[in-house]
Backbone as XML, in Angstrom:
<?xml version="1.0"?>
<chain id="A" units="angstrom">
  <residue number="1" name="UNK">
    <atom name="N" x="68.025" y="110.093" z="87.728"/>
    <atom name="CA" x="68.789" y="109.033" z="88.348"/>
    <atom name="C" x="70.267" y="109.428" z="88.442"/>
  </residue>
  <residue number="2" name="UNK">
    <atom name="N" x="70.782" y="110.102" z="87.437"/>
    <atom name="CA" x="72.179" y="110.520" z="87.437"/>
    <atom name="C" x="72.524" y="111.320" z="88.689"/>
  </residue>
  <residue number="3" name="UNK">
    <atom name="N" x="71.652" y="112.258" z="89.023"/>
    <atom name="CA" x="71.898" y="113.116" z="90.173"/>
    <atom name="C" x="71.944" y="112.313" z="91.465"/>
  </residue>
  <residue number="4" name="UNK">
    <atom name="N" x="71.097" y="111.280" z="91.583"/>
    <atom name="CA" x="71.088" y="110.444" z="92.782"/>
    <atom name="C" x="72.395" y="109.657" z="92.905"/>
  </residue>
  <residue number="5" name="UNK">
    <atom name="N" x="72.905" y="109.187" z="91.784"/>
    <atom name="CA" x="74.184" y="108.469" z="91.793"/>
    <atom name="C" x="75.290" y="109.422" z="92.246"/>
  </residue>
  <residue number="6" name="UNK">
    <atom name="N" x="75.337" y="110.606" z="91.647"/>
    <atom name="CA" x="76.390" y="111.557" z="91.995"/>
    <atom name="C" x="76.261" y="112.010" z="93.451"/>
  </residue>
  <residue number="7" name="UNK">
    <atom name="N" x="75.043" y="112.210" z="93.929"/>
    <atom name="CA" x="74.834" y="112.574" z="95.338"/>
    <atom name="C" x="75.338" y="111.471" z="96.263"/>
  </residue>
  <residue number="8" name="UNK">
    <atom name="N" x="75.105" y="110.213" z="95.888"/>
    <atom name="CA" x="75.560" y="109.085" z="96.697"/>
    <atom name="C" x="77.080" y="109.079" z="96.816"/>
  </residue>
  <residue number="9" name="UNK">
    <atom name="N" x="77.767" y="109.358" z="95.712"/>
    <atom name="CA" x="79.231" y="109.367" z="95.727"/>
    <atom name="C" x="79.777" y="110.339" z="96.763"/>
  </residue>
  <residue number="10" name="UNK">
    <atom name="N" x="79.078" y="111.424" z="96.970"/>
    <atom name="CA" x="79.561" y="112.471" z="97.870"/>
    <atom name="C" x="79.446" y="112.092" z="99.344"/>
  </residue>
  <residue number="11" name="UNK">
    <atom name="N" x="78.683" y="111.049" z="99.661"/>
    <atom name="CA" x="78.535" y="110.678" z="101.074"/>
    <atom name="C" x="79.388" y="109.469" z="101.475"/>
  </residue>
  <residue number="12" name="UNK">
    <atom name="N" x="80.112" y="108.887" z="100.535"/>
    <atom name="CA" x="80.991" y="107.755" z="100.857"/>
    <atom name="C" x="82.133" y="108.289" z="101.713"/>
  </residue>
  <residue number="13" name="UNK">
    <atom name="N" x="82.317" y="107.727" z="102.910"/>
    <atom name="CA" x="83.385" y="108.224" z="103.786"/>
    <atom name="C" x="84.784" y="107.968" z="103.208"/>
  </residue>
  <residue number="14" name="UNK">
    <atom name="N" x="85.715" y="108.811" z="103.583"/>
    <atom name="CA" x="87.105" y="108.588" z="103.203"/>
    <atom name="C" x="87.568" y="107.252" z="103.768"/>
  </residue>
  <residue number="15" name="UNK">
    <atom name="N" x="88.369" y="106.543" z="102.999"/>
    <atom name="CA" x="88.891" y="105.256" z="103.429"/>
    <atom name="C" x="87.923" y="104.104" z="103.221"/>
  </residue>
  <residue number="16" name="UNK">
    <atom name="N" x="86.807" y="104.359" z="102.517"/>
    <atom name="CA" x="85.810" y="103.326" z="102.250"/>
    <atom name="C" x="85.486" y="103.288" z="100.766"/>
  </residue>
  <residue number="17" name="UNK">
    <atom name="N" x="85.020" y="102.115" z="100.317"/>
    <atom name="CA" x="84.562" y="101.937" z="98.938"/>
    <atom name="C" x="83.152" y="101.347" z="98.953"/>
  </residue>
  <residue number="18" name="UNK">
    <atom name="N" x="82.493" y="101.447" z="97.826"/>
    <atom name="CA" x="81.199" y="100.793" z="97.616"/>
    <atom name="C" x="81.247" y="100.082" z="96.274"/>
  </residue>
  <residue number="19" name="UNK">
    <atom name="N" x="80.269" y="99.233" z="96.033"/>
    <atom name="CA" x="80.183" y="98.532" z="94.753"/>
    <atom name="C" x="79.111" y="99.181" z="93.877"/>
  </residue>
  <residue number="20" name="UNK">
    <atom name="N" x="79.190" y="98.861" z="92.596"/>
    <atom name="CA" x="78.164" y="99.342" z="91.672"/>
    <atom name="C" x="76.793" y="98.840" z="92.130"/>
  </residue>
  <residue number="21" name="UNK">
    <atom name="N" x="76.744" y="97.594" z="92.575"/>
    <atom name="CA" x="75.495" y="97.004" z="93.047"/>
    <atom name="C" x="74.927" y="97.710" z="94.255"/>
  </residue>
  <residue number="22" name="UNK">
    <atom name="N" x="75.787" y="98.157" z="95.154"/>
    <atom name="CA" x="75.315" y="98.899" z="96.321"/>
    <atom name="C" x="74.614" y="100.186" z="95.895"/>
  </residue>
  <residue number="23" name="UNK">
    <atom name="N" x="75.208" y="100.875" z="94.962"/>
    <atom name="CA" x="74.596" y="102.117" z="94.486"/>
    <atom name="C" x="73.272" y="101.800" z="93.808"/>
  </residue>
  <residue number="24" name="UNK">
    <atom name="N" x="73.245" y="100.737" z="93.010"/>
    <atom name="CA" x="72.004" y="100.330" z="92.340"/>
    <atom name="C" x="70.921" y="99.997" z="93.371"/>
  </residue>
  <residue number="25" name="UNK">
    <atom name="N" x="71.294" y="99.299" z="94.439"/>
    <atom name="CA" x="70.331" y="98.998" z="95.503"/>
    <atom name="C" x="69.816" y="100.266" z="96.139"/>
  </residue>
  <residue number="26" name="UNK">
    <atom name="N" x="70.698" y="101.221" z="96.359"/>
    <atom name="CA" x="70.310" y="102.525" z="96.909"/>
    <atom name="C" x="69.272" y="103.187" z="96.002"/>
  </residue>
  <residue number="27" name="UNK">
    <atom name="N" x="69.417" y="102.969" z="94.697"/>
    <atom name="CA" x="68.465" y="103.527" z="93.734"/>
    <atom name="C" x="67.164" y="102.727" z="93.677"/>
  </residue>
  <residue number="28" name="UNK">
    <atom name="N" x="67.168" y="101.542" z="94.300"/>
    <atom name="CA" x="65.948" y="100.749" z="94.356"/>
    <atom name="C" x="65.919" y="99.520" z="93.483"/>
  </residue>
  <residue number="29" name="UNK">
    <atom name="N" x="67.001" y="99.243" z="92.731"/>
    <atom name="CA" x="66.993" y="98.086" z="91.849"/>
    <atom name="C" x="68.427" y="97.620" z="91.601"/>
  </residue>
  <residue number="30" name="UNK">
    <atom name="N" x="68.809" y="96.515" z="92.227"/>
    <atom name="CA" x="70.176" y="96.016" z="92.108"/>
    <atom name="C" x="70.562" y="95.696" z="90.664"/>
  </residue>
  <residue number="31" name="UNK">
    <atom name="N" x="69.579" y="95.479" z="89.819"/>
    <atom name="CA" x="69.856" y="95.172" z="88.409"/>
    <atom name="C" x="70.355" y="96.393" z="87.631"/>
  </residue>
  <residue number="32" name="UNK">
    <atom name="N" x="70.379" y="97.534" z="88.271"/>
    <atom name="CA" x="70.841" y="98.757" z="87.603"/>
    <atom name="C" x="72.356" y="98.969" z="87.729"/>
  </residue>
  <residue number="33" name="UNK">
    <atom name="N" x="73.086" y="97.959" z="88.195"/>
    <atom name="CA" x="74.522" y="98.117" z="88.427"/>
    <atom name="C" x="75.275" y="98.562" z="87.168"/>
  </residue>
  <residue number="34" name="UNK">
    <atom name="N" x="74.927" y="97.999" z="86.027"/>
    <atom name="CA" x="75.589" y="98.402" z="84.768"/>
    <atom name="C" x="75.268" y="99.842" z="84.410"/>
  </residue>
  <residue number="35" name="UNK">
    <atom name="N" x="74.043" y="100.212" z="84.643"/>
    <atom name="CA" x="73.626" y="101.599" z="84.397"/>
    <atom name="C" x="74.444" y="102.553" z="85.276"/>
  </residue>
  <residue number="36" name="UNK">
    <atom name="N" x="74.648" y="102.161" z="86.530"/>
    <atom name="CA" x="75.473" y="102.956" z="87.441"/>
    <atom name="C" x="76.879" y="103.105" z="86.856"/>
  </residue>
  <residue number="37" name="UNK">
    <atom name="N" x="77.443" y="102.027" z="86.353"/>
    <atom name="CA" x="78.766" y="102.085" z="85.741"/>
    <atom name="C" x="78.823" y="103.064" z="84.580"/>
  </residue>
  <residue number="38" name="UNK">
    <atom name="N" x="77.800" y="103.067" z="83.763"/>
    <atom name="CA" x="77.756" y="104.003" z="82.631"/>
    <atom name="C" x="77.681" y="105.442" z="83.108"/>
  </residue>
  <residue number="39" name="UNK">
    <atom name="N" x="76.900" y="105.674" z="84.145"/>
    <atom name="CA" x="76.791" y="107.032" z="84.704"/>
    <atom name="C" x="78.151" y="107.473" z="85.241"/>
  </residue>
  <residue number="40" name="UNK">
    <atom name="N" x="78.827" y="106.582" z="85.958"/>
    <atom name="CA" x="80.133" y="106.931" z="86.526"/>
    <atom name="C" x="81.161" y="107.198" z="85.440"/>
  </residue>
  <residue number="41" name="UNK">
    <atom name="N" x="81.073" y="106.472" z="84.357"/>
    <atom name="CA" x="82.020" y="106.678" z="83.261"/>
    <atom name="C" x="81.858" y="108.060" z="82.623"/>
  </residue>
  <residue number="42" name="UNK">
    <atom name="N" x="80.690" y="108.651" z="82.799"/>
    <atom name="CA" x="80.427" y="109.983" z="82.251"/>
    <atom name="C" x="80.440" y="111.061" z="83.330"/>
  </residue>
  <residue number="43" name="UNK">
    <atom name="N" x="81.058" y="110.775" z="84.443"/>
    <atom name="CA" x="81.160" y="111.707" z="85.561"/>
    <atom name="C" x="81.754" y="113.033" z="85.080"/>
  </residue>
  <residue number="44" name="UNK">
    <atom name="N" x="81.064" y="114.154" z="85.333"/>
    <atom name="CA" x="81.569" y="115.437" z="84.853"/>
    <atom name="C" x="82.670" y="116.051" z="85.727"/>
  </residue>
  <residue number="45" name="UNK">
    <atom name="N" x="82.847" y="115.561" z="86.965"/>
    <atom name="CA" x="83.789" y="116.207" z="87.880"/>
    <atom name="C" x="84.319" y="115.198" z="88.893"/>
  </residue>
  <residue number="46" name="UNK">
    <atom name="N" x="85.527" y="114.708" z="88.666"/>
    <atom name="CA" x="86.101" y="113.670" z="89.528"/>
    <atom name="C" x="86.342" y="114.141" z="90.959"/>
  </residue>
  <residue number="47" name="UNK">
    <atom name="N" x="86.474" y="115.442" z="91.172"/>
    <atom name="CA" x="86.729" y="115.948" z="92.519"/>
    <atom name="C" x="85.428" y="116.141" z="93.300"/>
  </residue>
  <residue number="48" name="UNK">
    <atom name="N" x="84.409" y="116.572" z="92.630"/>
    <atom name="CA" x="83.101" y="116.761" z="93.280"/>
    <atom name="C" x="82.402" y="115.424" z="93.497"/>
  </residue>
  <residue number="49" name="UNK">
    <atom name="N" x="82.580" y="114.495" z="92.555"/>
    <atom name="CA" x="81.923" y="113.186" z="92.597"/>
    <atom name="C" x="82.996" y="112.090" z="92.551"/>
  </residue>
  <residue number="50" name="UNK">
    <atom name="N" x="83.463" y="111.625" z="93.701"/>
    <atom name="CA" x="84.603" y="110.699" z="93.764"/>
    <atom name="C" x="84.280" y="109.268" z="93.331"/>
  </residue>
  <residue number="51" name="UNK">
    <atom name="N" x="84.161" y="109.088" z="92.037"/>
    <atom name="CA" x="83.802" y="107.779" z="91.484"/>
    <atom name="C" x="84.905" y="106.739" z="91.644"/>
  </residue>
  <residue number="52" name="UNK">
    <atom name="N" x="86.107" y="107.173" z="92.004"/>
    <atom name="CA" x="87.192" y="106.214" z="92.224"/>
    <atom name="C" x="86.913" y="105.300" z="93.413"/>
  </residue>
  <residue number="53" name="UNK">
    <atom name="N" x="85.940" y="105.665" z="94.258"/>
    <atom name="CA" x="85.580" y="104.870" z="95.431"/>
    <atom name="C" x="84.632" y="103.723" z="95.105"/>
  </residue>
  <residue number="54" name="UNK">
    <atom name="N" x="84.347" y="103.505" z="93.824"/>
    <atom name="CA" x="83.417" y="102.455" z="93.414"/>
    <atom name="C" x="84.211" y="101.329" z="92.745"/>
  </residue>
  <residue number="55" name="UNK">
    <atom name="N" x="83.960" y="100.109" z="93.209"/>
    <atom name="CA" x="84.621" y="98.906" z="92.690"/>
    <atom name="C" x="83.561" y="97.866" z="92.341"/>
  </residue>
  <residue number="56" name="UNK">
    <atom name="N" x="83.975" y="96.780" z="91.692"/>
    <atom name="CA" x="82.981" y="95.750" z="91.370"/>
    <atom name="C" x="82.677" y="94.895" z="92.606"/>
  </residue>
  <residue number="57" name="UNK">
    <atom name="N" x="81.789" y="93.943" z="92.457"/>
    <atom name="CA" x="81.319" y="93.165" z="93.611"/>
    <atom name="C" x="82.370" y="92.210" z="94.185"/>
  </residue>
  <residue number="58" name="UNK">
    <atom name="N" x="83.518" y="92.131" z="93.545"/>
    <atom name="CA" x="84.627" y="91.325" z="94.074"/>
    <atom name="C" x="85.756" y="92.218" z="94.611"/>
  </residue>
  <residue number="59" name="UNK">
    <atom name="N" x="85.567" y="93.531" z="94.492"/>
    <atom name="CA" x="86.571" y="94.478" z="94.969"/>
    <atom name="C" x="87.568" y="94.917" z="93.924"/>
  </residue>
  <residue number="60" name="UNK">
    <atom name="N" x="87.379" y="94.483" z="92.681"/>
    <atom name="CA" x="88.311" y="94.838" z="91.606"/>
    <atom name="C" x="88.170" y="96.296" z="91.189"/>
  </residue>
  <residue number="61" name="UNK">
    <atom name="N" x="89.308" y="96.916" z="90.911"/>
    <atom name="CA" x="89.301" y="98.272" z="90.379"/>
    <atom name="C" x="88.875" y="98.237" z="88.915"/>
  </residue>
  <residue number="62" name="UNK">
    <atom name="N" x="88.538" y="99.413" z="88.387"/>
    <atom name="CA" x="88.067" y="99.503" z="87.011"/>
    <atom name="C" x="89.220" y="99.690" z="86.034"/>
  </residue>
  <residue number="63" name="UNK">
    <atom name="N" x="89.331" y="98.789" z="85.075"/>
    <atom name="CA" x="90.349" y="98.935" z="84.026"/>
    <atom name="C" x="90.085" y="100.172" z="83.177"/>
  </residue>
  <residue number="64" name="UNK">
    <atom name="N" x="88.830" y="100.637" z="83.202"/>
    <atom name="CA" x="88.430" y="101.765" z="82.360"/>
    <atom name="C" x="88.069" y="102.988" z="83.194"/>
  </residue>
  <residue number="65" name="UNK">
    <atom name="N" x="88.727" y="103.158" z="84.346"/>
    <atom name="CA" x="88.463" y="104.320" z="85.189"/>
    <atom name="C" x="88.581" y="105.580" z="84.342"/>
  </residue>
  <residue number="66" name="UNK">
    <atom name="N" x="87.523" y="106.390" z="84.364"/>
    <atom name="CA" x="87.385" y="107.520" z="83.451"/>
    <atom name="C" x="88.459" y="108.598" z="83.598"/>
  </residue>
  <residue number="67" name="UNK">
    <atom name="N" x="89.088" y="108.675" z="84.760"/>
    <atom name="CA" x="90.032" y="109.767" z="84.997"/>
    <atom name="C" x="91.463" y="109.269" z="85.145"/>
  </residue>
  <residue number="68" name="UNK">
    <atom name="N" x="91.953" y="108.539" z="84.138"/>
    <atom name="CA" x="93.344" y="108.142" z="84.130"/>
    <atom name="C" x="93.604" y="106.658" z="84.220"/>
  </residue>
  <residue number="69" name="UNK">
    <atom name="N" x="92.569" y="105.854" z="84.171"/>
    <atom name="CA" x="92.755" y="104.413" z="84.161"/>
    <atom name="C" x="92.953" y="103.806" z="85.536"/>
  </residue>
  <residue number="70" name="UNK">
    <atom name="N" x="93.224" y="102.525" z="85.536"/>
    <atom name="CA" x="93.292" y="101.731" z="86.762"/>
    <atom name="C" x="94.415" y="102.197" z="87.705"/>
  </residue>
  <residue number="71" name="UNK">
    <atom name="N" x="95.532" y="102.635" z="87.146"/>
    <atom name="CA" x="96.637" y="103.104" z="87.991"/>
    <atom name="C" x="96.243" y="104.351" z="88.778"/>
  </residue>
  <residue number="72" name="UNK">
    <atom name="N" x="95.505" y="105.229" z="88.131"/>
    <atom name="CA" x="95.050" y="106.464" z="88.802"/>
    <atom name="C" x="94.038" y="106.140" z="89.893"/>
  </residue>
  <residue number="73" name="UNK">
    <atom name="N" x="93.116" y="105.209" z="89.635"/>
    <atom name="CA" x="92.154" y="104.807" z="90.652"/>
    <atom name="C" x="92.888" y="104.204" z="91.852"/>
  </residue>
  <residue number="74" name="UNK">
    <atom name="N" x="93.865" y="103.366" z="91.568"/>
    <atom name="CA" x="94.673" y="102.744" z="92.622"/>
    <atom name="C" x="95.359" y="103.812" z="93.469"/>
  </residue>
  <residue number="75" name="UNK">
    <atom name="N" x="95.960" y="104.766" z="92.812"/>
    <atom name="CA" x="96.657" y="105.850" z="93.496"/>
    <atom name="C" x="95.713" y="106.638" z="94.409"/>
  </residue>
  <residue number="76" name="UNK">
    <atom name="N" x="94.542" y="106.969" z="93.899"/>
    <atom name="CA" x="93.582" y="107.751" z="94.679"/>
    <atom name="C" x="93.096" y="106.977" z="95.906"/>
  </residue>
  <residue number="77" name="UNK">
    <atom name="N" x="92.848" y="105.692" z="95.748"/>
    <atom name="CA" x="92.411" y="104.876" z="96.879"/>
    <atom name="C" x="93.534" y="104.729" z="97.909"/>
  </residue>
  <residue number="78" name="UNK">
    <atom name="N" x="94.728" y="104.500" z="97.438"/>
    <atom name="CA" x="95.868" y="104.379" z="98.355"/>
    <atom name="C" x="96.108" y="105.680" z="99.121"/>
  </residue>
  <residue number="79" name="UNK">
    <atom name="N" x="95.843" y="106.810" z="98.483"/>
    <atom name="CA" x="95.974" y="108.103" z="99.165"/>
    <atom name="C" x="94.996" y="108.249" z="100.320"/>
  </residue>
  <residue number="80" name="UNK">
    <atom name="N" x="93.938" y="107.454" z="100.314"/>
    <atom name="CA" x="92.966" y="107.456" z="101.406"/>
    <atom name="C" x="93.256" y="106.353" z="102.424"/>
  </residue>
  <residue number="81" name="UNK">
    <atom name="N" x="94.371" y="105.670" z="102.250"/>
    <atom name="CA" x="94.748" y="104.639" z="103.197"/>
    <atom name="C" x="94.191" y="103.262" z="102.904"/>
  </residue>
  <residue number="82" name="UNK">
    <atom name="N" x="93.637" y="103.079" z="101.718"/>
    <atom name="CA" x="93.092" y="101.787" z="101.316"/>
    <atom name="C" x="94.195" y="100.961" z="100.667"/>
  </residue>
  <residue number="83" name="UNK">
    <atom name="N" x="94.439" y="99.785" z="101.205"/>
    <atom name="CA" x="95.448" y="98.893" z="100.632"/>
    <atom name="C" x="94.892" y="98.206" z="99.397"/>
  </residue>
  <residue number="84" name="UNK">
    <atom name="N" x="95.683" y="98.190" z="98.348"/>
    <atom name="CA" x="95.304" y="97.553" z="97.096"/>
    <atom name="C" x="96.254" y="96.387" z="96.865"/>
  </residue>
  <residue number="85" name="UNK">
    <atom name="N" x="95.702" y="95.221" z="96.623"/>
    <atom name="CA" x="96.506" y="94.034" z="96.345"/>
    <atom name="C" x="96.094" y="93.498" z="94.980"/>
  </residue>
  <residue number="86" name="UNK">
    <atom name="N" x="97.013" y="93.568" z="94.032"/>
    <atom name="CA" x="96.734" y="93.086" z="92.679"/>
    <atom name="C" x="95.481" y="93.760" z="92.091"/>
  </residue>
  <residue number="87" name="UNK">
    <atom name="N" x="95.390" y="95.077" z="92.272"/>
    <atom name="CA" x="94.286" y="95.895" z="91.771"/>
    <atom name="C" x="92.936" y="95.472" z="92.354"/>
  </residue>
  <residue number="88" name="UNK">
    <atom name="N" x="92.963" y="95.064" z="93.601"/>
    <atom name="CA" x="91.755" y="94.606" z="94.271"/>
    <atom name="C" x="91.724" y="95.153" z="95.700"/>
  </residue>
  <residue number="89" name="UNK">
    <atom name="N" x="90.517" y="95.534" z="96.141"/>
    <atom name="CA" x="90.282" y="96.046" z="97.484"/>
    <atom name="C" x="89.682" y="94.925" z="98.331"/>
  </residue>
  <residue number="90" name="UNK">
    <atom name="N" x="90.109" y="94.816" z="99.566"/>
    <atom name="CA" x="89.518" y="93.869" z="100.508"/>
    <atom name="C" x="88.181" y="94.445" z="100.978"/>
  </residue>
  <residue number="91" name="UNK">
    <atom name="N" x="87.089" y="93.924" z="100.430"/>
    <atom name="CA" x="85.771" y="94.460" z="100.752"/>
    <atom name="C" x="85.400" y="94.247" z="102.220"/>
  </residue>
  <residue number="92" name="UNK">
    <atom name="N" x="85.888" y="93.196" z="102.821"/>
    <atom name="CA" x="85.574" y="92.955" z="104.243"/>
    <atom name="C" x="86.132" y="94.096" z="105.085"/>
  </residue>
  <residue number="93" name="UNK">
    <atom name="N" x="87.270" y="94.593" z="104.711"/>
    <atom name="CA" x="87.924" y="95.662" z="105.479"/>
    <atom name="C" x="87.484" y="97.060" z="105.068"/>
  </residue>
  <residue number="94" name="UNK">
    <atom name="N" x="87.275" y="97.290" z="103.769"/>
    <atom name="CA" x="87.093" y="98.663" z="103.283"/>
    <atom name="C" x="85.698" y="99.000" z="102.742"/>
  </residue>
  <residue number="95" name="UNK">
    <atom name="N" x="84.820" y="98.022" z="102.604"/>
    <atom name="CA" x="83.496" y="98.332" z="102.042"/>
    <atom name="C" x="82.668" y="99.099" z="103.057"/>
  </residue>
  <residue number="96" name="UNK">
    <atom name="N" x="82.054" y="100.159" z="102.592"/>
    <atom name="CA" x="81.152" y="100.944" z="103.422"/>
    <atom name="C" x="79.796" y="100.264" z="103.426"/>
  </residue>
  <residue number="97" name="UNK">
    <atom name="N" x="79.363" y="99.872" z="104.595"/>
    <atom name="CA" x="78.054" y="99.229" z="104.731"/>
    <atom name="C" x="77.091" y="100.258" z="105.298"/>
  </residue>
  <residue number="98" name="UNK">
    <atom name="N" x="76.053" y="100.519" z="104.562"/>
    <atom name="CA" x="75.063" y="101.532" z="104.980"/>
    <atom name="C" x="74.258" y="101.044" z="106.166"/>
  </residue>
</chain>
């Protein structure tokens, strides 16, 4: 399952985000969203597997982003042209819909 999560991260287009639940649905079970979060927290390579593109179902950034915390996640998303307001992404504008 880990490999499927990491493979999914690699296909998220620049300038878009997905939710933990979306990845869980891709895996076949939306109830696996927490499991997805645990896998992302143990990401071995932030450049190969861009986990910063994953937010919660309300668009909130992760306070526990594995590679430098919430400020680093914000910075990485903003570098892709995603506007962040109060550590939150506008899912209507930036969510990648498969």
